[in-house]
ROGURO-88375 format. One line per field, with one value per residue: residue number from 1; residue in one letter; x, y, z of N, C-alpha, C in turn. Coordinates in Angstrom, 2 decimals. Example, Ala and Ser with C-alpha at 12.3 -4.5 7.8 and 13.67 -1.06 7.14 Angstrom:
# residues 2
n <- [1:2]
res <- [A:S]
n.x <- [13.19:12.85]
n.y <- [-5.69:-2.25]
n.z <- [7.80:7.08]
ca.x <- [12.30:13.67]
ca.y <- [-4.50:-1.06]
ca.z <- [7.80:7.14]
c.x <- [13.20:12.90]
c.y <- [-3.30:0.03]
c.z <- [7.80:7.87]
END
This chain:
# residues 176
n <- [1:2:3:4:5:6:7:8:9:10:11:12:13:14:15:16:17:18:19:20:21:22:23:24:25:26:27:28:29:30:31:32:33:34:35:36:37:38:39:40:41:42:43:44:45:46:47:48:49:50:51:52:53:54:55:56:57:58:59:60:61:62:63:64:65:66:67:68:69:70:71:72:73:74:75:76:77:78:79:80:81:82:83:84:85:86:87:88:89:90:91:92:93:94:95:96:97:98:99:100:101:102:103:104:105:106:107:108:109:110:111:112:113:114:115:116:117:118:119:120:121:122:123:124:125:126:127:128:129:130:131:132:133:134:135:136:137:138:139:140:141:142:143:144:145:146:147:148:149:150:151:152:153:154:155:156:157:158:159:160:161:162:163:164:165:166:167:168:169:170:171:172:173:174:175:176]
res <- [M:T:A:G:L:T:F:R:D:A:V:D:T:D:V:D:T:L:V:A:L:I:E:S:A:Y:R:G:D:S:S:R:T:G:W:T:T:E:A:D:I:L:E:G:Q:R:T:D:P:E:G:V:L:E:V:I:K:A:P:D:S:R:L:L:T:V:E:R:D:G:E:V:V:A:C:C:Q:L:E:H:R:G:S:H:A:Y:F:G:M:F:A:V:S:P:K:L:Q:G:G:G:L:G:K:V:I:I:A:E:A:E:R:R:V:R:E:E:W:G:A:T:E:M:Q:M:T:V:I:S:V:R:D:D:L:I:A:W:Y:E:R:R:G:Y:R:R:T:G:R:M:T:P:F:P:Y:G:D:E:R:F:G:V:P:Q:R:D:D:L:R:F:E:L:L:V:K:P:L:V]
n.x <- [-39.34:-37.94:-36.11:-32.82:-31.30:-28.51:-27.06:-24.90:-22.31:-21.64:-18.76:-15.93:-15.60:-18.16:-19.41:-20.04:-21.93:-23.92:-24.69:-25.81:-27.96:-29.51:-30.12:-31.62:-33.87:-35.18:-35.01:-35.52:-36.57:-36.24:-36.89:-39.61:-40.52:-40.80:-42.51:-41.52:-40.63:-39.42:-39.55:-41.45:-41.45:-38.86:-35.98:-32.77:-29.95:-30.13:-28.29:-24.69:-21.37:-19.62:-21.34:-22.38:-20.02:-19.31:-21.29:-20.62:-18.09:-18.46:-18.27:-20.13:-22.04:-23.51:-23.83:-26.09:-26.06:-27.81:-27.84:-28.67:-28.09:-25.51:-25.90:-26.36:-29.28:-30.63:-30.43:-29.72:-29.22:-27.93:-27.69:-26.14:-27.42:-27.18:-29.70:-31.44:-31.78:-31.01:-32.64:-32.08:-31.47:-32.70:-33.16:-34.62:-34.25:-36.00:-37.30:-37.86:-39.56:-42.52:-42.90:-42.49:-39.88:-38.88:-40.17:-38.95:-36.31:-36.45:-37.34:-35.14:-33.19:-34.22:-34.06:-31.27:-30.29:-31.49:-30.47:-27.64:-26.91:-28.54:-30.64:-33.66:-35.52:-36.41:-35.70:-36.61:-36.54:-38.91:-39.94:-42.52:-44.71:-44.93:-47.17:-47.94:-45.62:-45.20:-47.53:-46.91:-44.76:-46.15:-47.78:-45.87:-45.49:-44.46:-44.81:-46.18:-44.77:-45.20:-43.15:-41.18:-38.54:-36.70:-36.55:-33.51:-33.38:-31.79:-29.46:-28.13:-27.15:-29.07:-31.05:-33.22:-35.78:-39.21:-41.34:-42.57:-43.14:-41.79:-40.63:-39.13:-40.48:-40.33:-40.43:-41.18:-40.51:-41.08:-38.81:-39.35]
n.y <- [55.54:53.11:53.61:53.98:52.15:50.33:47.19:45.20:43.00:42.87:44.20:44.00:46.62:47.57:46.70:48.13:50.02:48.31:46.89:48.99:49.66:47.25:47.04:49.41:48.78:46.83:47.04:49.00:52.49:53.76:51.79:51.73:53.54:52.27:49.30:46.82:46.36:44.67:45.44:45.20:42.56:41.72:42.84:44.51:43.58:42.97:42.02:41.79:43.24:41.04:38.96:39.95:40.20:37.53:36.49:37.85:36.78:34.02:30.91:30.23:32.14:35.39:38.86:40.73:44.00:47.02:50.05:53.51:56.48:56.45:55.76:53.23:51.44:49.09:45.52:42.00:38.61:35.97:32.58:29.78:26.63:23.98:22.62:24.57:27.99:30.14:32.82:35.65:37.96:40.32:43.65:46.83:50.28:51.99:54.42:54.16:52.07:50.39:51.42:49.85:49.05:46.73:44.65:44.81:44.19:41.56:40.21:40.58:39.21:36.60:36.18:36.28:34.04:31.97:32.23:32.41:30.34:28.25:27.61:26.10:26.63:28.99:29.52:30.56:31.67:32.83:34.65:33.13:34.51:36.81:37.88:39.90:40.25:37.66:37.44:39.36:38.10:35.86:37.06:37.46:34.98:33.03:30.20:28.98:26.40:25.11:23.93:24.19:25.76:26.12:29.29:30.94:31.19:32.85:33.40:36.25:37.42:37.32:38.89:40.00:38.26:39.24:37.76:34.39:32.60:32.42:31.26:29.95:29.82:27.89:29.18:28.74:29.02:28.05:28.43:28.75]
n.z <- [6.83:6.57:4.63:3.24:4.76:6.03:6.07:7.94:9.16:12.62:14.32:16.56:17.62:17.74:20.02:22.52:21.62:20.63:22.95:24.42:22.72:22.76:25.49:25.76:24.30:25.74:28.57:31.55:31.91:29.42:27.60:27.64:25.83:23.42:22.21:22.84:25.37:28.29:30.81:32.85:33.53:33.85:35.50:35.77:33.71:30.13:28.40:28.09:27.56:27.16:26.39:23.95:22.43:22.34:20.62:18.27:17.73:17.59:15.81:12.83:13.41:13.46:14.15:12.95:11.99:11.82:10.19:9.89:8.28:9.36:12.00:14.42:14.44:14.85:15.49:15.06:15.99:14.08:13.66:12.31:12.18:11.02:9.06:9.80:10.96:13.71:15.25:17.08:19.85:18.97:18.37:18.16:17.96:20.50:19.90:17.25:16.94:15.84:13.34:11.11:10.69:12.00:10.61:8.11:8.78:9.84:7.59:5.89:7.36:7.24:4.47:4.09:5.63:4.29:1.64:2.01:3.76:3.14:4.77:5.79:7.64:10.15:13.53:16.83:20.25:22.58:25.42:27.07:28.18:26.78:25.11:23.23:21.71:20.70:19.14:17.20:15.89:14.95:13.04:11.14:10.14:11.83:14.01:17.04:19.00:21.34:22.65:25.39:27.24:30.27:32.02:32.83:35.86:38.53:37.17:36.64:34.37:32.47:33.40:36.11:37.23:37.64:38.18:38.67:36.63:34.20:31.07:28.09:24.84:21.90:18.68:15.25:11.70:8.43:5.74:2.77]
ca.x <- [-38.83:-36.99:-35.21:-31.44:-30.73:-27.32:-26.93:-23.53:-21.97:-21.01:-17.35:-15.60:-15.77:-19.59:-19.96:-20.68:-23.11:-24.96:-25.19:-26.69:-29.18:-30.29:-30.64:-32.65:-35.08:-35.82:-34.93:-35.53:-37.58:-36.07:-37.55:-41.06:-40.81:-41.21:-43.49:-40.88:-40.07:-39.60:-39.29:-42.41:-41.24:-37.44:-35.13:-31.37:-29.46:-30.60:-27.06:-23.50:-20.37:-19.08:-22.34:-22.44:-18.77:-19.39:-22.10:-19.84:-16.93:-18.80:-18.35:-21.51:-22.92:-23.23:-24.73:-26.43:-26.21:-28.56:-27.54:-29.29:-27.35:-24.34:-26.28:-26.88:-30.68:-31.20:-29.52:-30.25:-28.28:-28.25:-26.77:-26.34:-27.54:-27.52:-30.77:-32.18:-31.03:-31.58:-32.81:-32.13:-30.88:-33.32:-33.45:-34.84:-34.27:-37.38:-37.90:-38.19:-40.45:-43.89:-42.94:-42.21:-38.47:-38.71:-40.61:-37.91:-35.11:-36.66:-37.40:-33.77:-32.53:-34.71:-33.48:-29.84:-30.01:-31.95:-29.56:-26.23:-26.69:-29.46:-31.55:-35.05:-36.40:-35.87:-36.20:-36.30:-37.24:-39.52:-40.51:-43.88:-45.74:-44.88:-48.23:-47.92:-44.47:-45.49:-48.53:-46.20:-44.04:-47.15:-48.18:-44.76:-45.44:-43.92:-45.86:-45.83:-44.59:-45.52:-41.92:-40.69:-37.30:-36.78:-35.84:-32.35:-33.50:-30.56:-28.35:-28.47:-26.76:-30.30:-32.01:-33.75:-37.21:-40.18:-42.42:-42.00:-43.69:-41.12:-39.97:-38.98:-41.19:-39.75:-41.24:-40.54:-41.09:-40.44:-38.25:-39.44]
ca.y <- [54.87:52.04:54.02:54.28:51.22:49.58:45.97:44.70:42.18:43.62:43.98:44.21:48.01:47.85:46.05:49.06:50.59:47.28:46.64:50.12:49.51:46.11:47.43:50.44:48.19:45.84:47.27:50.35:53.45:54.05:50.75:51.97:54.35:51.31:48.30:45.54:46.36:43.58:46.08:44.77:41.16:41.50:43.98:44.19:43.65:42.06:41.41:42.50:43.26:39.70:38.21:40.47:39.83:36.09:36.28:38.36:35.92:32.59:30.36:30.01:33.13:36.79:39.84:41.62:45.35:47.85:51.47:54.52:57.74:56.23:55.43:51.88:51.55:47.77:44.38:40.67:37.50:34.88:31.47:28.65:25.38:22.92:22.94:25.75:29.10:30.68:34.28:36.11:39.25:41.28:44.93:48.03:51.47:52.23:55.58:53.79:50.91:50.62:52.06:48.91:48.69:45.34:43.77:44.84:43.52:40.12:39.70:40.53:38.12:35.34:36.08:35.98:32.66:31.08:32.31:32.20:29.09:27.22:27.25:25.89:27.02:29.91:29.23:31.54:31.46:34.04:34.45:32.67:35.45:38.00:37.64:40.89:39.96:36.40:37.76:40.06:37.08:35.04:37.82:37.33:33.59:32.10:29.50:28.47:24.94:24.55:23.39:25.16:25.57:26.94:30.56:30.72:31.86:32.87:33.86:37.65:37.87:37.37:39.76:39.62:38.04:39.84:36.78:33.04:31.73:32.69:30.20:30.28:28.95:27.83:29.57:28.31:29.44:27.47:29.41:28.13]
ca.z <- [8.04:6.28:3.55:3.60:5.73:5.68:6.85:7.97:10.32:13.70:14.62:17.98:18.05:17.87:21.21:23.47:20.96:20.55:24.31:24.75:21.92:23.26:26.81:25.60:23.71:26.61:30.01:32.10:31.43:27.99:26.82:27.63:24.66:22.39:22.68:23.10:26.72:29.24:32.10:33.87:33.91:34.15:35.79:35.55:32.34:29.08:27.89:28.54:26.48:26.91:25.64:22.58:21.77:22.10:19.40:17.14:17.49:17.49:14.46:12.36:14.01:13.13:14.73:11.85:12.50:10.88:10.37:9.03:8.42:10.20:13.38:14.62:14.84:15.12:15.32:15.34:15.92:13.18:13.91:11.41:12.93:10.07:8.11:10.25:11.54:14.94:15.23:18.47:20.19:18.06:19.03:17.35:18.81:20.93:19.23:15.87:16.93:15.41:12.03:10.03:10.60:12.42:9.52:7.07:9.29:9.94:6.22:5.40:8.09:6.65:3.12:4.20:6.07:3.22:0.50:2.35:4.49:2.69:5.87:5.37:8.75:11.15:14.87:17.87:21.51:23.12:26.74:26.77:28.63:25.91:24.12:22.16:20.86:20.00:18.11:16.13:15.13:14.25:11.84:10.20:9.67:12.84:14.76:18.36:18.99:22.65:23.25:26.36:27.98:31.48:32.12:33.71:37.15:39.30:36.34:36.43:33.03:31.67:34.06:37.41:36.99:38.55:38.33:38.75:35.58:32.93:30.33:26.68:23.89:20.57:17.52:14.02:10.42:7.24:4.80:1.45]
c.x <- [-37.77:-36.03:-33.80:-30.82:-29.50:-27.24:-25.47:-23.35:-21.27:-19.55:-17.11:-15.89:-17.24:-20.16:-20.69:-21.95:-24.25:-25.53:-26.17:-28.02:-30.07:-30.90:-31.78:-33.96:-35.85:-35.90:-35.03:-36.57:-37.45:-36.81:-39.06:-41.48:-41.33:-42.18:-42.84:-40.34:-40.38:-39.51:-40.25:-42.20:-39.79:-36.77:-33.69:-31.03:-30.13:-29.43:-25.88:-22.46:-19.82:-20.05:-22.44:-21.19:-18.76:-20.18:-21.31:-18.74:-17.27:-18.80:-19.82:-22.51:-22.53:-24.24:-24.96:-26.77:-26.83:-28.29:-28.40:-28.57:-26.19:-24.63:-26.83:-28.30:-31.32:-30.11:-30.30:-29.15:-28.81:-27.21:-27.14:-26.32:-27.99:-28.60:-31.61:-31.24:-31.76:-31.55:-32.93:-31.55:-31.41:-33.66:-33.59:-34.90:-35.72:-38.06:-38.32:-39.16:-41.86:-44.02:-42.60:-40.77:-38.23:-39.09:-39.55:-36.70:-35.31:-36.75:-36.00:-32.99:-32.94:-34.11:-32.02:-29.58:-30.45:-30.92:-28.12:-25.97:-27.58:-30.43:-32.97:-36.04:-35.66:-36.51:-35.81:-36.98:-37.70:-40.06:-42.01:-44.98:-45.79:-45.89:-48.19:-46.77:-44.68:-46.51:-47.87:-45.46:-45.02:-47.63:-47.09:-44.59:-44.84:-45.06:-45.30:-45.72:-45.06:-44.31:-41.28:-39.33:-37.34:-36.05:-34.68:-32.43:-32.18:-29.34:-28.66:-27.95:-27.99:-31.37:-32.47:-35.27:-38.08:-41.40:-41.82:-42.49:-43.02:-40.48:-39.93:-39.77:-40.49:-40.79:-40.47:-41.27:-40.34:-39.97:-38.22:-39.72]
c.y <- [53.86:52.40:54.24:53.38:50.54:48.39:45.52:43.82:43.05:43.25:44.35:45.63:48.42:47.42:47.04:49.66:49.57:46.93:47.75:50.03:48.41:46.44:48.43:49.88:47.31:46.20:48.75:51.25:53.75:53.04:50.96:52.89:53.47:50.31:46.96:45.41:45.08:44.11:45.63:43.32:40.86:42.83:43.58:44.23:42.65:41.31:42.19:42.45:41.88:38.87:38.64:40.07:38.33:35.78:36.72:37.37:34.45:32.12:30.09:30.98:34.51:37.64:40.88:42.98:46.22:49.31:52.31:55.83:57.59:55.87:54.00:51.99:50.21:46.71:43.09:39.64:36.48:33.79:30.30:27.36:24.27:23.37:24.14:26.81:29.56:32.21:34.74:37.50:40.37:42.55:46.02:49.19:51.80:53.39:55.29:52.61:51.32:51.23:51.15:48.47:47.22:44.35:43.67:44.03:42.01:39.49:39.59:39.40:36.77:35.12:35.66:34.53:31.64:31.06:31.96:30.85:27.95:26.76:27.14:26.25:28.02:29.55:30.38:31.11:32.82:33.71:34.24:33.63:36.72:37.87:38.61:40.63:38.67:36.64:38.48:39.04:36.18:35.75:37.79:35.89:32.59:31.42:29.00:26.95:24.30:23.93:24.47:24.76:26.52:28.28:30.34:31.54:31.77:33.30:35.29:38.20:38.02:38.24:39.18:39.49:38.68:38.96:35.39:32.08:31.94:31.44:30.64:29.29:29.05:28.22:29.18:28.87:28.74:28.59:28.80:29.14]
c.z <- [7.68:5.14:4.09:4.64:5.16:6.63:6.78:9.19:11.36:13.83:16.08:18.45:18.17:19.22:22.13:22.89:20.94:21.92:24.69:23.99:22.49:24.62:26.66:25.05:24.69:28.08:30.36:31.45:29.95:27.13:26.72:26.48:23.53:22.98:23.03:24.52:27.49:30.66:33.20:34.32:34.29:34.46:35.54:34.07:31.42:28.47:28.46:27.42:26.16:26.07:24.19:21.81:21.45:20.83:18.17:16.75:17.22:16.04:14.11:12.97:13.50:13.87:13.64:12.44:11.42:11.21:9.44:9.32:9.41:11.64:13.44:15.17:15.19:14.97:15.53:15.17:14.92:13.42:13.02:12.22:12.00:9.12:8.55:10.79:12.78:14.85:16.68:18.61:19.29:18.84:17.99:18.32:19.20:20.21:17.80:15.80:16.49:14.03:10.87:9.90:10.96:11.33:8.43:7.52:9.34:8.55:5.63:6.07:7.50:5.27:3.20:4.61:5.03:2.08:0.85:3.00:4.00:3.77:5.35:6.47:9.64:12.48:15.80:19.15:22.03:24.50:26.57:27.22:27.78:24.77:22.95:21.18:20.06:18.88:16.92:15.26:14.37:12.99:10.78:9.74:10.64:13.54:16.08:18.28:20.29:23.34:24.11:26.91:29.18:31.33:33.09:35.01:37.90:38.50:35.92:35.11:32.14:32.30:35.38:37.25:38.08:38.74:38.22:37.66:34.22:32.37:28.87:25.83:22.53:19.53:16.27:12.80:9.30:6.32:3.41:0.37]
END
């Protein structure tokens, strides 16, 4: 499952492919093939070409793209924020979820921010009602902080909420 992976920074020409990958992992019926779907709590889009291009172009940010046999199969955002790094926009092709690919990618992301940026901690935000996803991150060494930020209700760039109790919780992991 994880053999033959190539990791590289995304470029402008990857935008459409990456939007399709991220949408397939989180929204609509295709996302139900995998276990990371948010289709029951959010409808609409997960991201858009402008949002993906913004991550690619932002200083101190990269969109790590993972290929196998020339096909983009996963991605994640890494952002340098001083002593820590931010991990986001993580997507694995639904048809490949559950086979260990995510573990390999997050370990590589942690290695890169530690070695390239000297980051001593990785941070991320997860929708607080995503218990299965939070448990997966906890098994990778992340811990819940209880620090919440509001979900951007009314901003359809982030989706159309299907419930009124959504918020983001900060998860952290020391990188020592």
